[in-house]
MARMI-611810 format. One line per 10 residues: number of its first residue (from 1); for each residue x, y, z of C-alpha. Coordinates in pm, 1 decimal. Example, Ala and Ser with C-alpha at 12.3 -4.5 7.8 and 13.67 -1.06 7.14 Angstrom:
<votis>
1> 1230.0:-450.0:780.0 | 1367.0:-106.0:714.0
</votis>
This chain:
<votis>
1> -3770.1:-797.2:1374.6 | -3817.9:-713.6:1038.0 | -4038.4:-431.1:896.2 | -4083.8:-315.4:576.7 | -4220.5:55.9:567.1 | -4342.5:68.9:180.8 | -4355.2:-172.6:-109.7 | -4124.3:-151.2:-394.4 | -4357.7:2.1:-681.9 | -4265.5:22.7:-1043.9
11> -4171.8:417.0:-999.9 | -3946.4:296.1:-707.2 | -3780.7:48.5:-912.8 | -3729.8:302.9:-1194.6 | -3569.6:539.8:-930.8 | -3326.9:308.5:-803.6 | -3251.8:178.3:-1154.0 | -3184.9:558.1:-1277.9 | -2946.7:573.2:-926.2 | -2767.1:266.3:-1028.9
21> -2716.8:418.0:-1428.2 | -2600.0:731.5:-1262.5 | -2349.6:576.9:-1028.5 | -2227.5:376.9:-1326.7 | -2171.9:671.1:-1513.1 | -2001.2:841.1:-1246.7 | -1744.1:499.9:-1203.2 | -1672.3:528.3:-1590.2 | -1616.3:871.0:-1595.9 | -1357.4:895.3:-1300.3
31> -1208.7:616.1:-1429.1 | -1167.4:841.6:-1773.6 | -1011.6:1139.7:-1557.2 | -825.9:893.2:-1317.6 | -480.4:1040.8:-1459.3 | -601.5:1377.3:-1342.7 | -813.6:1273.7:-1027.3 | -527.5:1048.1:-918.8 | -280.4:1312.7:-772.7 | -578.1:1493.2:-644.7
41> -678.3:1202.4:-443.0 | -330.5:1101.9:-342.8 | -295.3:1445.7:-206.1 | -619.0:1460.4:-29.2 | -528.4:1146.1:174.7 | -217.2:1265.4:253.0 | -377.1:1584.9:388.0 | -622.0:1352.2:568.5 | -352.4:1183.5:770.7 | -151.8:1476.8:837.1
51> -456.3:1706.8:946.4 | -455.0:1572.5:1302.9 | -39.7:1632.4:1346.4 | -119.6:1987.3:1222.6 | -355.8:2046.8:1433.4 | -167.0:1905.8:1747.1 | 107.4:2152.1:1656.0 | -142.9:2436.0:1622.8 | -323.7:2356.2:1963.9 | -52.5:2191.1:2165.3
61> 248.1:2380.2:2075.7 | 30.5:2725.7:2002.8 | 188.3:2729.3:1644.8 | -127.0:2979.7:1553.8 | 3.7:3046.1:1194.0 | -152.5:2781.9:962.9 | 145.7:2785.2:736.3 | 404.8:2756.6:990.7 | 231.9:2477.0:1147.2 | 202.6:2255.9:825.6
71> 587.9:2310.7:760.4 | 660.8:2192.0:1089.5 | 429.1:1900.0:1043.4 | 610.1:1830.8:727.7 | 943.6:1873.8:865.3 | 895.5:1611.7:1098.2 | 759.1:1364.3:881.1 | 1050.2:1411.0:684.4 | 1307.6:1397.4:938.3 | 1091.9:1029.2:1035.2
81> 1122.4:910.6:671.5 | 1478.8:1042.8:679.7 | 1580.3:818.7:978.9 | 1391.3:505.6:862.4 | 1623.2:555.7:537.6 | 1925.9:609.5:750.9 | 1843.2:320.3:923.3 | 1789.3:63.5:619.3 | 1981.5:216.2:321.5 | 2339.1:232.9:456.4
91> 2331.3:-136.9:562.7 | 2163.9:-244.7:246.1 | 2428.1:-66.3:21.0 | 2710.3:-233.5:272.5 | 2567.3:-552.5:217.8 | 2579.2:-495.8:-180.7 | 2916.4:-362.5:-138.8 | 3054.2:-682.5:49.4 | 2872.6:-893.9:-190.3 | 3041.9:-726.4:-507.9
101> 3345.7:-765.6:-344.9 | 3294.8:-1173.4:-243.3 | 3215.2:-1227.1:-606.6 | 3493.8:-1044.1:-765.3 | 3757.0:-1252.9:-523.6 | 3547.5:-1572.0:-604.9 | 3593.9:-1491.2:-985.6 | 3948.3:-1437.7:-957.0 | 4021.6:-1731.8:-714.0 | 3843.7:-1961.4:-955.9
111> 3941.8:-1840.6:-1274.1 | 4277.8:-1693.8:-1188.8 | 4233.2:-1370.2:-1319.0 | 4385.1:-1075.9:-1162.7 | 4190.2:-810.7:-1343.3 | 3835.1:-874.2:-1485.2 | 3850.9:-558.5:-1746.9 | 4205.1:-703.6:-1906.7 | 4040.6:-1050.2:-1893.1 | 3753.2:-917.7:-2110.9
121> 3964.1:-776.1:-2322.8 | 4174.1:-1056.9:-2381.4 | 3859.7:-1263.2:-2427.6 | 3705.9:-1032.7:-2670.7 | 4052.9:-1076.3:-2910.6 | 4076.9:-1387.7:-2888.9 | 3703.1:-1458.1:-2995.0 | 3717.7:-1142.3:-3266.4 | 3608.3:-1354.8:-3577.9 | 3359.1:-1535.6:-3387.7
131> 3217.2:-1217.6:-3258.3 | 3214.5:-1028.1:-3622.3 | 3019.8:-1352.1:-3761.5 | 2779.7:-1357.4:-3492.7 | 2708.2:-974.4:-3541.0 | 2668.0:-1036.7:-3931.8 | 2414.6:-1349.3:-3881.0 | 2068.6:-1336.6:-3967.3 | 1951.8:-1462.6:-3594.4 | 2133.0:-1081.5:-3475.7
141> 1970.2:-927.0:-3718.9 | 1640.9:-1069.6:-3610.6 | 1681.9:-1079.8:-3262.8 | 1779.6:-708.8:-3287.3 | 1468.3:-626.7:-3495.1 | 1286.0:-819.3:-3204.9 | 1474.7:-600.3:-2908.3 | 1420.0:-270.4:-3090.8 | 1013.9:-251.7:-2973.5 | 1121.9:-359.9:-2608.4
151> 1339.2:-69.3:-2609.7 | 1110.4:158.0:-2703.5 | 859.0:-34.1:-2440.4 | 1140.3:61.2:-2179.7 | 1188.6:398.9:-2261.7 | 782.1:443.8:-2246.5 | 803.5:292.7:-1914.4 | 1076.8:564.2:-1828.8 | 830.9:822.2:-1955.2 | 585.5:698.8:-1739.0
161> 814.3:695.9:-1432.9 | 915.0:1083.9:-1520.1 | 516.7:1144.2:-1534.1 | 483.9:968.0:-1163.7 | 721.6:1181.1:-1032.0 | 570.2:1492.4:-1181.1 | 217.6:1330.7:-1038.5 | 373.6:1284.5:-707.9 | 499.4:1657.0:-670.1 | 150.8:1742.4:-818.4
171> 11.2:1540.9:-524.8 | 257.8:1757.2:-274.6 | 75.8:2083.8:-406.3 | -273.3:1965.1:-347.6 | -203.7:1826.4:20.4 | -59.3:2146.6:138.2 | -320.8:2373.5:-38.0 | -574.8:2108.2:133.2 | -429.9:2110.6:459.5 | -438.0:2496.9:412.1
181> -812.7:2493.8:415.1 | -919.1:2127.6:538.2 | -1151.0:2229.5:788.3 | -1372.5:2470.5:550.1 | -1321.2:2206.4:309.8 | -1453.7:1909.3:496.1 | -1786.7:2131.7:569.6 | -1823.1:2308.1:225.1 | -1818.3:2019.0:-29.8 | -2171.9:1939.2:106.7
191> -2321.6:2246.1:-64.3 | -2261.7:2053.4:-417.4 | -2568.2:1872.1:-363.5 | -2944.1:2005.2:-362.9 | -3064.4:2070.4:-7.1 | -3280.9:1786.7:40.5 | -3046.0:1499.6:-39.1 | -2767.6:1696.6:166.5 | -2842.0:1480.2:522.9 | -2781.9:1155.4:308.4
201> -2443.2:1257.1:189.8 | -2333.6:1413.7:511.5 | -2447.0:1070.3:696.1 | -2270.3:893.3:428.6 | -1946.0:1090.8:445.5 | -1956.7:1070.2:843.0 | -2007.7:676.7:827.3 | -1704.5:673.9:563.9 | -1486.2:875.8:785.0 | -1567.5:660.9:1122.4
211> -1469.9:377.8:932.6 | -1174.7:476.5:720.7 | -1071.6:598.0:1104.7 | -1140.6:240.7:1251.0 | -953.0:108.6:969.3 | -613.4:302.8:997.7 | -583.9:253.2:1347.9 | -650.4:-131.4:1314.9 | -424.6:-145.1:1031.0 | -167.0:23.5:1209.5
221> -152.0:-173.2:1538.8 | -165.8:-475.9:1275.1 | 158.6:-355.1:1116.8 | 329.0:-244.3:1414.1 | 310.0:-597.6:1557.1 | 383.1:-746.4:1236.4 | 734.3:-508.7:1235.9 | 787.2:-647.6:1616.4 | 738.1:-984.3:1519.7 | 989.4:-1014.0:1226.5
231> 1252.0:-796.4:1421.0 | 1197.2:-1060.5:1688.2 | 1238.3:-1363.3:1447.4 | 1556.1:-1244.7:1221.3 | 1712.1:-1143.6:1513.3 | 1698.9:-1491.7:1672.5 | 1805.3:-1666.4:1339.8 | 2103.3:-1404.8:1299.8 | 1972.3:-1240.5:958.0 | 2157.7:-949.9:829.7
241> 1965.2:-626.9:876.8 | 1723.0:-800.6:1110.1 | 1607.5:-474.5:1296.7 | 1611.5:-279.8:950.7 | 1396.5:-527.4:747.7 | 1153.4:-632.0:1028.3 | 1057.8:-224.4:1014.0 | 1063.2:-218.6:654.5 | 812.7:-514.2:643.9 | 606.1:-339.1:871.1
251> 605.3:-49.4:704.4 | 487.4:-210.6:371.6 | 197.0:-381.0:559.3 | 31.9:-44.6:642.2 | -103.7:-212.9:255.8 | -243.8:-558.5:331.2 | 37.2:-798.3:209.5 | 224.8:-535.1:29.3 | 514.1:-695.7:260.4 | 520.0:-1019.5:65.9
261> 754.4:-789.8:-186.7 | 1015.1:-812.1:87.2 | 1071.1:-1167.0:8.0 | 1296.8:-1040.0:-292.1 | 1551.2:-824.0:-49.1 | 1577.8:-1122.8:186.8 | 1660.8:-1360.4:-87.4 | 1938.7:-1108.0:-176.6 | 2050.1:-1083.0:196.6 | 2051.4:-1464.7:254.3
271> 2268.0:-1448.4:-59.3 | 2484.6:-1209.7:87.4 | 2509.1:-1419.0:388.7 | 2587.9:-1754.0:272.6 | 2865.6:-1569.9:55.4 | 2981.3:-1394.7:348.4 | 3017.2:-1663.0:618.9 | 3044.3:-1972.1:386.0 | 2702.2:-2124.8:544.1 | 2479.6:-2298.5:337.4
281> 2245.6:-2058.3:142.0 | 1903.5:-2344.0:121.7 | 1937.5:-2342.8:494.1 | 1954.4:-1988.0:559.9 | 1666.0:-1896.4:267.5 | 1476.6:-2171.2:465.4 | 1500.4:-2031.5:826.4 | 1413.3:-1672.1:672.8 | 1095.4:-1816.8:487.3 | 1044.5:-2012.6:826.9
291> 996.0:-1657.5:1000.7 | 774.5:-1534.9:715.6 | 549.4:-1794.0:740.8 | 532.6:-1839.6:1156.7 | 459.5:-1447.6:1127.1 | 199.1:-1485.5:896.2 | 25.4:-1763.3:1059.4 | -0.3:-1562.6:1372.1 | -96.7:-1213.3:1198.9 | -369.4:-1403.3:972.3
301> -511.7:-1635.8:1240.8 | -456.5:-1431.9:1571.6 | -381.3:-1056.6:1517.2 | -547.2:-955.1:1196.7 | -933.4:-1121.7:1321.6 | -901.8:-980.4:1681.3 | -757.5:-619.0:1596.2 | -951.6:-536.7:1278.9 | -1259.9:-761.8:1370.8 | -1269.9:-506.8:1711.2
311> -1201.6:-193.0:1494.8 | -1409.0:-258.7:1218.8 | -1679.8:-448.8:1387.3 | -1681.1:-745.0:1199.7 | -1691.7:-1114.1:1273.8 | -1333.9:-1259.3:1222.7 | -1497.2:-1481.6:938.2 | -1647.8:-1248.9:761.4 | -1345.0:-1019.1:750.8 | -1151.7:-1300.1:622.0
321> -1401.6:-1366.1:378.3 | -1435.1:-1009.6:267.1 | -1053.7:-1003.7:214.0 | -1074.3:-1309.1:-13.2 | -1411.9:-1157.9:-213.9 | -1280.9:-809.8:-302.2 | -900.4:-947.7:-342.9 | -1057.5:-1197.9:-590.2 | -1278.1:-938.3:-752.9 | -1039.0:-590.1:-775.2
331> -701.6:-751.9:-678.0 | -443.6:-572.4:-460.3 | -660.0:-290.9:-448.1 | -962.8:-476.1:-321.2 | -750.6:-586.4:-14.2 | -697.6:-209.6:63.9 | -1059.2:-121.5:53.6 | -1198.8:-466.7:148.0 | -1257.6:-397.3:525.2 | -1404.9:-65.8:525.1
341> -1641.9:-101.3:197.0 | -1766.8:-424.7:348.0 | -1877.6:-234.6:691.8 | -2021.9:10.8:471.8 | -2212.9:-224.9:222.1 | -2352.0:-410.4:507.2 | -2484.4:-108.3:752.0 | -2623.4:57.9:457.1 | -2786.1:-291.3:311.9 | -2948.1:-298.7:675.3
351> -3047.4:54.1:664.0 | -3193.3:131.3:331.2 | -3253.1:-228.6:209.4 | -3381.9:-454.1:480.4 | -3498.3:-153.8:719.4 | -3399.4:-332.5:1008.2 | -3541.1:-183.8:1331.5 | -3601.3:-311.4:1669.4 | -3945.9:-269.4:1812.6 | -3984.9:-36.5:2085.8
361> -3974.3:-155.4:2437.8 | -4354.0:-172.0:2585.3 | -4329.0:52.0:2919.0 | -4405.3:-139.3:3215.6 | -4728.9:-158.4:3337.5 | -4914.0:-39.8:3010.9 | -5189.2:-312.7:2948.4 | -5355.3:-104.6:2695.3
</votis>
């Protein structure tokens, strides 16, 4: 039954309008300071994910020193990442080396060339006049003028990569220092708010943490199932690096739909297999794409609605609708935050807007 405890007066409207403007101002400020806040946010997220492992090392392995327990946790995580890289990168390098060898042999056999560098030198000498004419032509100068700004843009992107690496190192420092005082920070942050509003923010933080925990567990389960299905599918069609590629896709799916980027190495591996075995490239690629399609249908139609619907408490139809809406509004980031944000919005809409409450049951035998 819907009950409304108080009317929406003009003062209430003005107050909520002020809250809305405050929220918009906070979002604009966060957007302006995003470059500075992003490493801190990443560091806090990493600390949030690693804190249970640190507590396990402290409590179960009886490592009382906090710094030592953090170092042990980081060593274990780095060892796991190194094992994954060892499982994926060396076979990938081997496949590329084999592809280069096959391409070299093909060029030598098709063009009857024993040495590719020597053939390039001879071609340059035989076409020197044409090359000089092209270099002094108007088309080349205009093309050079257009290429120079693009070159500076590439240099700018390189600088951005360097800045990103520095930001990653700063995020790791944030993570380490946050882990040092994680318990204190998670309890003391509430003191930045006035005492009368602390219960609301404490409740909001508890709800957000609960939904984030549910989301991480659910998405981790979905990613694990997807990785296993891809390993099985690629093994059935005898695809190169079946296990490594399946594990890579499973890890990428920790962020929803990021695994679609694995289509690029899939195409390259199909090309390598075709060049190595002589099989038809399109048949190999179609088989791999069929594995992608079948696994994606299983994940989207069965696994995600069941697992995430149970973890997040959402109806499968609402779950798929939230992914579509937030993905359309915010793109890739919307896919990441869709499920926990939808759950929070629904909970707080029912609590603070519609104020849905169940009428207390009437005691048996009470006729008054």
